[in-house]
N, C-alpha and C positions, 0 to 999 in steps of 0.2 A: 919178198913181198912186204908191202906196207899196208896197214889197216888204220883208217882214221875214223873216229867216232865222234860226232858232234852231239851236243845236248844243250838245253837251256832255252830253246825257242818257245814260242807260245803267243798268247794274245796280250797286247798292251794297249793302253789308251794313248792318244796323242799327248806328247809331253812326258810320257812315262819312260821307264828304263827296263832293259833286259840285259843279262849277261850270258853270252854264249861261251861254251867250252869245247875244246877239241883235243882228244887224246890220241896220239899215234903209238902204234906198236909194230913190231916186226923190224924190218931193216931200214927204219927211218934214218936219214942222214941229218943228225941233230944240228949240224953246223950250217945247214942250207936254210934259206928263208922259209917261213911258213906264212900262209895268208888266209884271208877270208874273201870269198866272192859271193855274189848273190844273183839270183835269176828271178825276175818278176814274170808273171804270166804274159806270154806273147812277146817277150823281150830276150835279148841275148844275155848270157852270163857276163857279169861285169866285176871288175876289181872293187873291193871295198877298202882293204888295207893289208899291208904285208909287214912283217917283222923279221929282222935278222937275229941270229943267235947273240949278236953283240949288242942288241938293243936298238938299232936303227929302225925307224918306221917310215912307212909311206901310206898316204891316205888319198882316196878319191875326194875331189873337191866337194862333192855333195855331203860328205860325212865329217869333213874337218871341223874340229871344235866340238863335235858331239859324240864321236865314237873314239875309243881308245883300245888299241891292240897291244897285247903283252905276251911274253913267253913265260912259261914256268921255269922254275929252277933247274929241272932235269932237261929242259929244252925239247922234250917231246910232247909238250902241250902248248896250245895257243888259246888265248882268251880274246873275246871282243866285248867290251863294256859299251853298251849303246844307251846313250842318254838323249833326252829331248827328242824322242821318236816322233816321226811324222808318218802319215798314211803312205806316202811314197816310199817308205822304207820297207813296206810289205813285200816279202819275197821269200824264196827258199835260200838259205844261207849255207854255203859249202866251205869247208876248210881244205887246204891242200898242203902237200909236203913232197919231199923228194927222197929217193934212195941214193946210194953212193954213185950210181950210173946216171944220175940226173933225170931219171924217169919220174914224171909227175904222178901223183896219186890224189884221188878226191875221196872225201867222205860221202855218206849217203844223203847229207843235207838235213837241215832242221828248218821247220816252217816258222817264220816270224810274221804276225799279222798285227798291224797297228790300226785300230778302229775304235770308235766310241760306241 
């Protein structure tokens, strides 16, 4: 079993910044990619960014140049630095990871609200 716990969400003004953190415990496969997804009300969950243990990253076009994903040194953590936030970034943000059987796990999510 893998447990993922996100933190760092909250309220930000347009143009502001937030930093999300996700810590994995249990049988996390640290060499597998970890990622951030988000789900806005009435919309499907969508990819935000992923990062491999080797440092390769991938971003949704909507966040390129504004968000930065990174892995911690122990590789069981993943961060999302969000700058230049927009109201359309408002969503519940989820991190994910895999165990050695390639089973995907999700955290419980953290709410990000961008509003003036």
